[in-house]
C-alpha positions in Angstrom: 14.4 -171.4 12.9 15.2 -174.0 10.2 17.7 -176.7 10.8 21.1 -176.0 9.1 21.6 -178.8 6.6 23.8 -177.0 4.1 26.8 -175.4 5.9 28.7 -175.0 2.7 28.8 -175.7 -1.1 32.4 -176.8 -0.8 33.1 -180.5 -1.5 36.3 -182.5 -1.8 35.6 -184.0 -5.2 33.4 -183.6 -8.3 31.5 -186.7 -7.3 30.7 -185.3 -3.9 29.7 -182.1 -5.7 27.3 -184.1 -7.9 25.8 -185.8 -4.9 25.3 -182.4 -3.3 23.6 -181.1 -6.4 21.3 -184.1 -6.4 20.5 -183.5 -2.7 19.8 -179.8 -3.5 17.3 -180.8 -6.2 15.6 -183.3 -3.8 15.4 -180.7 -1.0 13.9 -178.2 -3.4 11.1 -180.6 -4.3 10.5 -181.2 -0.5 10.3 -177.5 0.1 8.0 -177.0 -2.8 5.7 -179.9 -1.9 6.2 -180.7 1.8 3.6 -183.5 1.9 5.4 -186.9 1.4 2.0 -188.5 0.6 1.4 -186.1 -2.3 4.9 -186.4 -3.6 4.5 -190.2 -3.6 1.2 -189.8 -5.6 2.8 -187.4 -8.1 5.8 -189.7 -8.6 3.6 -192.0 -10.7 2.9 -189.1 -13.1 6.5 -188.5 -13.9 8.1 -191.9 -13.5 7.3 -192.8 -17.1 7.4 -189.3 -18.6 10.7 -188.8 -20.4 10.2 -185.0 -20.6 9.8 -184.7 -16.9 12.7 -187.0 -16.2 14.9 -184.8 -18.5 13.7 -181.7 -16.7 14.7 -183.3 -13.4 18.2 -184.0 -14.8 18.4 -180.3 -15.9 17.7 -179.1 -12.4 20.5 -181.3 -11.0 22.8 -180.1 -13.8 22.1 -176.4 -12.8 22.8 -177.2 -9.2 26.0 -179.0 -10.2 27.1 -175.9 -12.1 26.6 -173.8 -8.9 28.5 -176.3 -6.7 31.3 -176.6 -9.3 31.7 -172.8 -9.4 31.7 -172.6 -5.6 34.5 -175.2 -5.6 36.5 -173.3 -8.3 35.9 -176.4 -10.4 38.1 -178.4 -8.0 41.3 -176.7 -9.1 44.0 -176.8 -6.5 
């Protein structure tokens, strides 16, 4: 059984929500490519590629939309 690392999408603030969205993106990459050695080798391919960096930002933005919705956009 996998370790529970995401007990909730609820966060106290939008900044915490953005940090969670970033973590979701990073975990997604680790799940897709579990080898740290291969991820490190691939990093050189996208570090200087504006298109791939923008795509990474888009993934984080999509996760942030999900977290924001789960938090009712932090309305109280």
